[in-house]
MDTraj code that builds the backbone (N, CA, C; nanometers):
import mdtraj as md
import numpy as np

residues = "MET THR LYS SER LYS PHE VAL PHE ASP LYS LEU ALA LYS ILE PHE GLU GLN GLY LEU VAL SER TYR LYS ASP LEU SER ASN GLU ILE LEU ASN ILE LEU LYS SER LYS ARG ASP GLU ILE VAL PHE LYS MET LYS LEU THR SER LYS ASP GLU THR ASP ILE LEU SER LYS ARG VAL GLU ASN ILE GLU LYS ASN MET GLU LYS LEU LYS LYS LYS ILE THR THR LYS ALA LYS ARG ALA LYS LYS SER".split()
xyz = np.array([
    [-1.1316, 2.0201, -0.7903],
    [-1.1358, 2.0422, -0.9329],
    [-1.0239, 2.1357, -0.9761],
    [-0.9940, 2.2369, -0.8936],
    [-0.8893, 2.3315, -0.9311],
    [-0.7523, 2.2663, -0.9306],
    [-0.7316, 2.1695, -0.8414],
    [-0.6029, 2.1009, -0.8372],
    [-0.5833, 2.0160, -0.9620],
    [-0.6872, 1.9473, -1.0047],
    [-0.6744, 1.8674, -1.1264],
    [-0.6611, 1.9574, -1.2485],
    [-0.7227, 2.0743, -1.2433],
    [-0.7103, 2.1687, -1.3541],
    [-0.5656, 2.2153, -1.3665],
    [-0.4988, 2.2346, -1.2526],
    [-0.3589, 2.2739, -1.2545],
    [-0.2736, 2.1696, -1.3271],
    [-0.2954, 2.0435, -1.2941],
    [-0.2188, 1.9358, -1.3573],
    [-0.2497, 1.9291, -1.5066],
    [-0.3760, 1.9426, -1.5435],
    [-0.4119, 1.9394, -1.6850],
    [-0.3517, 2.0576, -1.7608],
    [-0.3484, 2.1743, -1.6973],
    [-0.2873, 2.2903, -1.7615],
    [-0.1382, 2.2668, -1.7860],
    [-0.0716, 2.2092, -1.6880],
    [0.0713, 2.1788, -1.7040],
    [0.0925, 2.0782, -1.8171],
    [0.0077, 1.9748, -1.8214],
    [0.0204, 1.8753, -1.9282],
    [-0.0057, 1.9372, -2.0647],
    [-0.1017, 2.0283, -2.0724],
    [-0.1310, 2.0960, -2.1992],
    [-0.0115, 2.1787, -2.2454],
    [0.0545, 2.2455, -2.1514],
    [0.1732, 2.3230, -2.1868],
    [0.2838, 2.2332, -2.2392],
    [0.2975, 2.1164, -2.1787],
    [0.3999, 2.0215, -2.2231],
    [0.3735, 1.9796, -2.3669],
    [0.2489, 1.9464, -2.3977],
    [0.2150, 1.9044, -2.5335],
    [0.2329, 2.0191, -2.6326],
    [0.2035, 2.1410, -2.5893],
    [0.2211, 2.2557, -2.6768],
    [0.3674, 2.2774, -2.7110],
    [0.4546, 2.2500, -2.6172],
    [0.5974, 2.2696, -2.6403],
    [0.6548, 2.1620, -2.7307],
    [0.5814, 2.0603, -2.7556],
    [0.6245, 1.9586, -2.8500],
    [0.7114, 1.8495, -2.7910],
    [0.6977, 1.8253, -2.6629],
    [0.7722, 1.7155, -2.6031],
    [0.7065, 1.5854, -2.6470],
    [0.7751, 1.5132, -2.7311],
    [0.7140, 1.3965, -2.7915],
    [0.7610, 1.2673, -2.7255],
    [0.8872, 1.2608, -2.6926],
    [0.9388, 1.1335, -2.6440],
    [0.8820, 1.0996, -2.5070],
    [0.8673, 0.9732, -2.4841],
    [0.8073, 0.9232, -2.3603],
    [0.8931, 0.9609, -2.2402],
    [1.0250, 0.9528, -2.2554],
    [1.1144, 0.9809, -2.1436],
    [1.1030, 1.1265, -2.1012],
    [1.1014, 1.2192, -2.1966],
    [1.0861, 1.3601, -2.1638],
    [0.9528, 1.3851, -2.0958],
    [0.8502, 1.3231, -2.1468],
    [0.7164, 1.3416, -2.0907],
    [0.7092, 1.2887, -1.9482],
    [0.7639, 1.1706, -1.9244],
    [0.7587, 1.1136, -1.7899],
    [0.8420, 1.1958, -1.6926],
    [0.9580, 1.2451, -1.7374],
    [1.0398, 1.3298, -1.6500],
    [0.9673, 1.4586, -1.6148],
    [0.9014, 1.5166, -1.7114],
    [0.8289, 1.6411, -1.6880],
    [0.7126, 1.6194, -1.5911],
    [0.6410, 1.5100, -1.6053],
    [0.5299, 1.4797, -1.5143],
    [0.5816, 1.4579, -1.3727],
    [0.6927, 1.3859, -1.3599],
    [0.7500, 1.3641, -1.2272],
    [0.7941, 1.4954, -1.1641],
    [0.8511, 1.5846, -1.2433],
    [0.8922, 1.7146, -1.1900],
    [0.7725, 1.7951, -1.1414],
    [0.6640, 1.7916, -1.2161],
    [0.5429, 1.8631, -1.1762],
    [0.4893, 1.8075, -1.0450],
    [0.4842, 1.6749, -1.0356],
    [0.4315, 1.6128, -0.9142],
    [0.5217, 1.6389, -0.7936],
    [0.6532, 1.6372, -0.8149],
    [0.7449, 1.6665, -0.7050],
    [0.7294, 1.8096, -0.6562],
    [0.7114, 1.9024, -0.7486],
    [0.6952, 2.0413, -0.7075],
    [0.5652, 2.0601, -0.6295],
    [0.4584, 1.9942, -0.6730],
    [0.3323, 2.0027, -0.5987],
    [0.3469, 1.9404, -0.4605],
    [0.4184, 1.8290, -0.4514],
    [0.4423, 1.7650, -0.3223],
    [0.5183, 1.8592, -0.2296],
    [0.6214, 1.9252, -0.2844],
    [0.6991, 2.0189, -0.2035],
    [0.6132, 2.1352, -0.1552],
    [0.5259, 2.1849, -0.2414],
    [0.4369, 2.2934, -0.2012],
    [0.3471, 2.2508, -0.0852],
    [0.2949, 2.1310, -0.0928],
    [0.2074, 2.0802, 0.0139],
    [0.2845, 2.0666, 0.1440],
    [0.4064, 2.0145, 0.1368],
    [0.4881, 1.9975, 0.2571],
    [0.5192, 2.1332, 0.3181],
    [0.5519, 2.2310, 0.2342],
    [0.5822, 2.3641, 0.2872],
    [0.4601, 2.4288, 0.3504],
    [0.3431, 2.4083, 0.2906],
    [0.2206, 2.4653, 0.3467],
    [0.1860, 2.4022, 0.4812],
    [0.2155, 2.2747, 0.4936],
    [0.1862, 2.2055, 0.6187],
    [0.2904, 2.2367, 0.7257],
    [0.3994, 2.2983, 0.6852],
    [0.5087, 2.3361, 0.7757],
    [0.5629, 2.2154, 0.8521],
    [0.5758, 2.1047, 0.7806],
    [0.6323, 1.9852, 0.8424],
    [0.7822, 2.0000, 0.8618],
    [0.8491, 2.0559, 0.7627],
    [0.9925, 2.0775, 0.7716],
    [1.0258, 2.2119, 0.7098],
    [1.1454, 2.2583, 0.7400],
    [1.1897, 2.3821, 0.6777],
    [1.2400, 2.3499, 0.5364],
    [1.2616, 2.4532, 0.4575],
    [1.3066, 2.4333, 0.3202],
    [1.4443, 2.3680, 0.3180],
    [1.5330, 2.4102, 0.4075],
    [1.6679, 2.3533, 0.4119],
    [1.6631, 2.2043, 0.4443],
    [1.5815, 2.1676, 0.5426],
    [1.5693, 2.0273, 0.5796],
    [1.5135, 1.9450, 0.4644],
    [1.4159, 1.9998, 0.3960],
    [1.3562, 1.9297, 0.2829],
    [1.4578, 1.9114, 0.1703],
    [1.5362, 2.0154, 0.1438],
    [1.6385, 2.0050, 0.0399],
    [1.7420, 1.8985, 0.0747],
    [1.7852, 1.8962, 0.1990],
    [1.8841, 1.7969, 0.2424],
    [1.8265, 1.6561, 0.2301],
    [1.7024, 1.6392, 0.2739],
    [1.6399, 1.5070, 0.2663],
    [1.6194, 1.4634, 0.1215],
    [1.5823, 1.5556, 0.0348],
    [1.5629, 1.5188, -0.1063],
    [1.6958, 1.4800, -0.1704],
    [1.8046, 1.5463, -0.1339],
    [1.9369, 1.5085, -0.1862],
    [1.9765, 1.3697, -0.1371],
    [1.9455, 1.3416, -0.0108],
    [1.9749, 1.2081, 0.0421],
    [1.8973, 1.1006, -0.0333],
    [1.7721, 1.1275, -0.0586],
    [1.6890, 1.0310, -0.1316],
    [1.7437, 1.0111, -0.2725],
    [1.7843, 1.1183, -0.3392],
    [1.8416, 1.1066, -0.4725],
    [1.9682, 1.0223, -0.4706],
    [2.0544, 1.0437, -0.3705],
    [2.1767, 0.9641, -0.3600],
    [2.1450, 0.8171, -0.3364],
    [2.0473, 0.7901, -0.2529],
    [2.0087, 0.6512, -0.2269],
    [1.9542, 0.5865, -0.3535],
    [1.8724, 0.6602, -0.4307],
    [1.8185, 0.6065, -0.5550],
    [1.9308, 0.5767, -0.6545],
    [2.0302, 0.6652, -0.6634],
    [2.1440, 0.6418, -0.7533],
    [2.2209, 0.5168, -0.7110],
    [2.2430, 0.5020, -0.5799],
    [2.3136, 0.3847, -0.5298],
    [2.2356, 0.2565, -0.5589],
    [2.1033, 0.2631, -0.5459],
    [2.0213, 0.1454, -0.5748],
    [2.0327, 0.1073, -0.7223],
    [2.0322, 0.2058, -0.8112],
    [2.0454, 0.1777, -0.9543],
    [2.1806, 0.1146, -0.9843],
    [2.2868, 0.1652, -0.9211],
    [2.4197, 0.1076, -0.9415],
    [2.4233, -0.0374, -0.8950],
    [2.3633, -0.0637, -0.7786],
    [2.3614, -0.1994, -0.7264],
    [2.2811, -0.2926, -0.8158],
    [2.1693, -0.2432, -0.8690],
    [2.0889, -0.3249, -0.9601],
    [2.1679, -0.3598, -1.0843],
    [2.2435, -0.2638, -1.1367],
    [2.3252, -0.2891, -1.2558],
    [2.4337, -0.3911, -1.2262],
    [2.4965, -0.3793, -1.1076],
    [2.6010, -0.4746, -1.0702],
    [2.5439, -0.6156, -1.0571],
    [2.4268, -0.6255, -0.9963],
    [2.3647, -0.7566, -0.9761],
    [2.3303, -0.8195, -1.1100],
    [2.2754, -0.7423, -1.2015],
    [2.2359, -0.7986, -1.3306],
    [2.3571, -0.8357, -1.4143],
    [2.4672, -0.7607, -1.4037],
    [2.5856, -0.7947, -1.4825],
    [2.6603, -0.9128, -1.4233],
    [2.6557, -0.9274, -1.2906],
    [2.7255, -1.0394, -1.2261],
    [2.6467, -1.1693, -1.2321],
    [2.5188, -1.1586, -1.2483],
    [2.4347, -1.2779, -1.2515],
    [2.4620, -1.3548, -1.3811],
    [2.5155, -1.4738, -1.3675],
    [2.5420, -1.5594, -1.4833],
    [2.4803, -1.6954, -1.4591],
    [2.4419, -1.7559, -1.5652],
    [2.3839, -1.8895, -1.5537],
    [2.4953, -1.9940, -1.5464],
    [2.4710, -2.0958, -1.4690],
    [2.5680, -2.2037, -1.4559],
    [2.5649, -2.2890, -1.5814],
    [2.6816, -2.3360, -1.6196],
    [2.6894, -2.4209, -1.7388],
    [2.6379, -2.5604, -1.7049],
    [2.5656, -2.6172, -1.7982],
    [2.5167, -2.7537, -1.7796],
    [2.6266, -2.8493, -1.8189],
    [2.6434, -2.9537, -1.7374],
    [2.7494, -3.0492, -1.7694],
    [2.6969, -3.1724, -1.8364],
])
top = md.Topology()
chain = top.add_chain()
for i, resn in enumerate(residues, 1):
    res = top.add_residue(resn, chain, resSeq=i)
    for name in ("N", "CA", "C"):
        top.add_atom(name, md.element.get_by_symbol(name[0]), res)
traj = md.Trajectory(xyz[None], top)
């Protein structure tokens, strides 16, 4: 119950600050969830902070590359002309 209360408190603060747009709200929720995930990983002592930071940067780079590739695929995809 306390963990869900934490998330609800964070969401309440977001609404109080007046974040109205969907994109801002979704980014803020993702940031909250990522920070909670990092806290859990640190508590479990699975990796050190440096290792986690390096791995998160790698994941971010891979996600950026995937987005670029998706954009290239969608722009290059053309329909064949009917004869």
